[in-house]
C-alpha positions in Angstrom: 0.0 0.0 0.1 1.5 3.2 -1.0 0.7 6.4 0.8 1.6 9.6 -0.9 1.8 13.1 0.3 1.8 15.6 -2.6 1.7 19.2 -2.9 0.6 21.2 -6.0 -0.2 24.4 -6.9 -4.0 25.1 -7.0 -5.5 27.6 -9.4 -8.6 27.7 -7.7 -7.2 28.6 -4.2 -4.0 30.6 -5.7 -1.6 28.8 -3.5 0.2 25.5 -3.1 -1.9 22.9 -1.2 -1.1 19.4 0.2 -3.1 16.2 0.0 -2.6 12.6 0.9 -3.3 9.9 -1.3 -4.0 6.1 -0.7 -2.6 4.1 -3.7 -2.9 0.4 -3.7 -0.6 -0.3 -6.4 1.9 -2.3 -4.7 -0.4 -4.9 -3.4 1.5 -8.0 -2.5 -0.8 -11.1 -2.6 -0.8 -14.5 -1.1 -0.3 -17.2 -3.7 -3.8 -18.3 -5.2 -5.2 -14.8 -4.7 -7.0 -13.3 -7.6 -4.9 -10.6 -9.2 -6.7 -7.2 -10.2 -6.9 -6.3 -13.8 -4.6 -3.4 -15.0 -7.5 -1.0 -15.4 -8.0 2.7 -13.9 -8.7 2.6 -10.2 -12.1 3.8 -8.6 -11.6 6.8 -6.4 -12.9 8.3 -3.2 -12.4 12.0 -2.4 -12.6 12.0 1.4 -13.0 15.1 3.3 -12.1 16.1 7.0 -13.9 18.3 9.3 -13.4 21.6 11.1 -10.1 21.9 12.9 -8.7 19.2 10.8 -6.2 18.8 7.7 -5.5 16.1 5.0 -3.9 13.9 7.8 -7.1 13.2 9.8 -8.6 10.3 8.0 -5.3 8.4 8.2 -4.6 9.0 11.9 -8.3 8.6 13.1 -9.4 5.6 11.1 -8.4 2.4 9.5 -9.0 3.8 6.0 -5.7 2.7 4.7 -6.1 -1.0 5.5 -9.7 -0.9 4.3 -8.9 1.0 1.0 -6.1 -1.6 0.3 -8.6 -4.4 0.8 -11.2 -2.7 -1.5 -8.6 -1.7 -4.2 -9.7 1.8 -3.9 -7.7 5.1 -4.4 -8.5 7.5 -1.6 -7.7 11.2 -2.0 -7.6 13.5 1.1 -7.3 17.2 0.7 -7.1 20.1 3.1 -10.2 22.2 3.4 -8.9 24.6 6.1 -12.2 25.7 8.0 -13.9 27.1 4.9 -16.9 24.4 4.6 -15.6 23.5 0.9 -17.6 26.5 -0.7 -16.5 29.4 -3.0 -15.6 32.6 -1.5 -14.6 34.9 -4.3 -13.7 37.8 -2.0 -10.5 36.1 -0.9 -10.0 34.1 -3.8 -11.0 30.7 -1.9 -12.9 28.7 -4.5 -12.9 25.6 -2.4 -16.0 24.2 -4.1 -14.4 24.4 -7.6 -11.2 23.0 -6.0 -13.1 20.0 -4.7 -15.6 19.4 -7.3 -13.5 20.0 -10.4 -9.7 20.8 -10.0 -8.7 18.3 -7.5 -10.5 15.4 -9.6 -8.9 16.7 -12.9 -5.4 17.1 -11.5 -5.3 13.6 -9.6 -6.6 12.0 -12.7 -3.6 13.4 -14.6 -1.3 12.2 -11.8 -2.6 8.7 -11.1 -4.3 5.8 -12.9 -7.9 6.9 -12.1 -11.0 6.0 -13.7 -12.8 9.0 -15.4 -16.3 7.4 -15.2 -18.8 9.0 -12.9 -19.9 5.6 -11.5 -16.1 5.1 -10.2 -15.9 8.3 -8.7 -17.1 9.1 -5.2 -17.0 11.8 -2.5 -17.4 11.6 1.4 -16.6 13.4 4.5 -17.3 14.0 8.1 -19.1 17.0 9.8 -17.9 20.2 7.8 -16.4 17.7 5.3 -19.8 15.7 5.3 -21.6 19.1 4.3 -18.8 19.6 1.6 -19.2 16.3 0.1 -22.9 16.5 -0.1 -22.9 20.1 -1.4 -20.1 19.6 -4.0 -21.5 15.9 -4.9 -24.7 17.4 -5.8 -23.3 20.5 -7.4 -20.9 18.5 -9.5 -23.4 15.6 -10.3 -21.8 15.0 -13.5 -18.6 13.8 -11.8 -19.6 12.0 -8.8 -21.9 9.0 -9.0 -21.8 8.2 -5.2 -21.9 10.8 -2.4 -21.8 10.1 1.4 -22.0 12.4 4.5 -21.2 11.3 8.1 -22.4 13.5 10.9 -22.7 16.2 8.3 -22.8 19.8 9.3 -26.0 20.6 7.6 -25.9 24.1 9.0 -27.5 26.2 6.3 -31.1 26.0 7.7 -31.7 29.1 9.6 -28.0 30.3 9.3 -29.2 33.9 8.8 -30.2 34.0 12.5 -26.9 33.5 13.7 -25.4 35.9 16.5 -21.8 36.5 17.6 -22.6 35.5 21.2 -20.9 32.2 21.1 -17.4 31.8 22.5 -16.7 28.9 20.0 -15.5 30.8 16.7 -17.3 28.2 14.3 -20.6 28.8 16.0 -20.5 32.6 15.4 -22.0 34.9 12.7 -18.9 36.5 11.8 -17.4 32.9 11.1 -20.5 31.7 9.0 -20.3 35.0 7.0 -16.5 34.6 6.2 -17.5 31.1 4.7 -20.8 31.7 3.0 -21.0 35.4 2.6 -24.5 37.2 2.9 -26.4 34.8 5.1 -29.8 36.2 4.2 -28.9 34.7 0.6 -27.6 31.2 1.7 -31.2 29.4 1.5 -31.8 30.2 -2.0 -28.4 29.5 -3.4 -26.1 26.4 -4.2 -24.7 26.6 -0.7 -28.0 24.9 0.6 -28.0 21.2 -0.5 -31.9 21.2 -0.2 -31.9 24.0 -2.8 -29.7 22.0 -5.3 -31.7 19.0 -4.8 -35.0 20.9 -5.9 -32.9 22.6 -8.7 -31.5 19.2 -10.2 -35.1 17.6 -9.9 -36.4 20.6 -11.7 -33.9 19.9 -14.6 -34.4 16.5 -14.6 -30.8 15.4 -14.3 -29.2 12.2 -12.9 -28.5 12.8 -9.0 -25.9 10.7 -7.3 -26.7 7.9 -5.1 -26.7 9.2 -1.4 -25.6 7.7 2.0 -26.4 9.8 5.0 -25.5 8.7 8.8 -25.3 10.1 12.0 -24.7 9.1 15.7 -27.9 9.1 17.9 -26.0 11.2 20.5 -24.6 13.6 17.9 -25.7 17.3 18.4 -26.2 17.3 14.3 -28.8 14.4 14.5 -31.8 16.7 13.9 -30.2 18.5 10.8 -29.3 15.1 9.4 -32.9 13.4 9.9 -34.3 16.8 8.4 -32.2 16.5 5.2 -33.1 12.6 5.0 -36.7 13.6 5.0 -36.0 15.9 2.2 -34.3 13.4 0.1 -37.3 10.9 0.7 -39.7 13.5 0.0 -38.3 13.6 -3.6 -37.9 9.7 -3.8 -34.2 10.0 -4.2 -31.9 6.9 -3.8 -30.6 7.5 -0.3 -29.4 5.1 2.4 -29.9 6.5 5.8 -28.4 5.1 8.9 -28.2 6.0 12.6 -26.5 4.2 15.5 -25.0 4.5 18.8 -22.4 7.3 19.0 -21.5 10.9 18.9 -19.5 13.4 17.0 -16.2 11.4 17.4 -13.7 9.1 15.7 -15.1 6.0 17.2 -18.3 6.6 15.3 -16.6 7.7 12.1 -14.3 4.8 12.0 -17.1 2.4 12.2 -19.3 4.1 9.5 -16.6 5.0 6.8 -16.2 1.1 6.8 -20.1 1.0 6.0 -19.5 3.6 3.4 -16.9 1.5 1.7 -19.2 -1.6 1.9 -22.1 0.6 0.3 -19.8 1.5 -2.6 -19.8 -0.4 -5.7 -16.3 -1.8 -5.2 -15.2 -5.1 -6.7 -12.6 -6.7 -4.3 -12.5 -7.4 -0.6 -9.1 -9.1 0.4 -6.0 -7.7 2.0 -2.6 -8.1 0.5 0.4 -9.4 2.5 1.8 -7.1 5.3 3.4 -7.1 8.7 -0.2 -7.3 10.1 -1.2 -10.6 8.6 1.9 -12.7 7.9 0.8 -16.3 7.2 2.8 -19.5 7.3 
């Protein structure tokens, strides 16, 4: 299993940005195990939450081992604390970066499939919102979209104040990410608005997976979004289970996401963790 850290100059962000890439090109198999065809890899773009960066999923979960088992490339960029949306005022086009530029440049760098049905996006918390928003907005690129404990905070965001001592709960922070908060509800920063627009345009909407812990403070927002998707009869898998807003929950449910995706293989190669006689 190759784990690559890459840095490249992003036109969308106007600066050099880092990413981690899990690349299962060196899979060492036991005798008699089926060998993967030499075809482009299916790819998961995996987004971190607020306060995190491109290393989070590697340090917080078993994604490295599971990606190798599934013969899946996983691309993990950094999104700062900007909710993966475009903010032209400071040249932070994070939506364009995630939904377009990152996909294009990684396809140039690595042997990745360019098929929609082989291209996936997922994330947790802020990254869950980013995956859902950009997965829907760039629906021609992504065939499958998954959000874990997604921070679907656009509903009522125009009512925020600056009373909280936690910076990411303040009005000023929300305005820094989303701009004029009175315009968010009727814009492509609102996943519900995007869903309604796509249905009106009669376009193909990605398959969706939404999950949240029963003790998570975002559970009501996720249930509300689930109800919206079901109201439109969309292809959504929704799961709840014990747990809160933490890595124990995300480690369990990112495995469920991988099991939900249409992946072909499910066997580990030889490593120090599974030596056999």
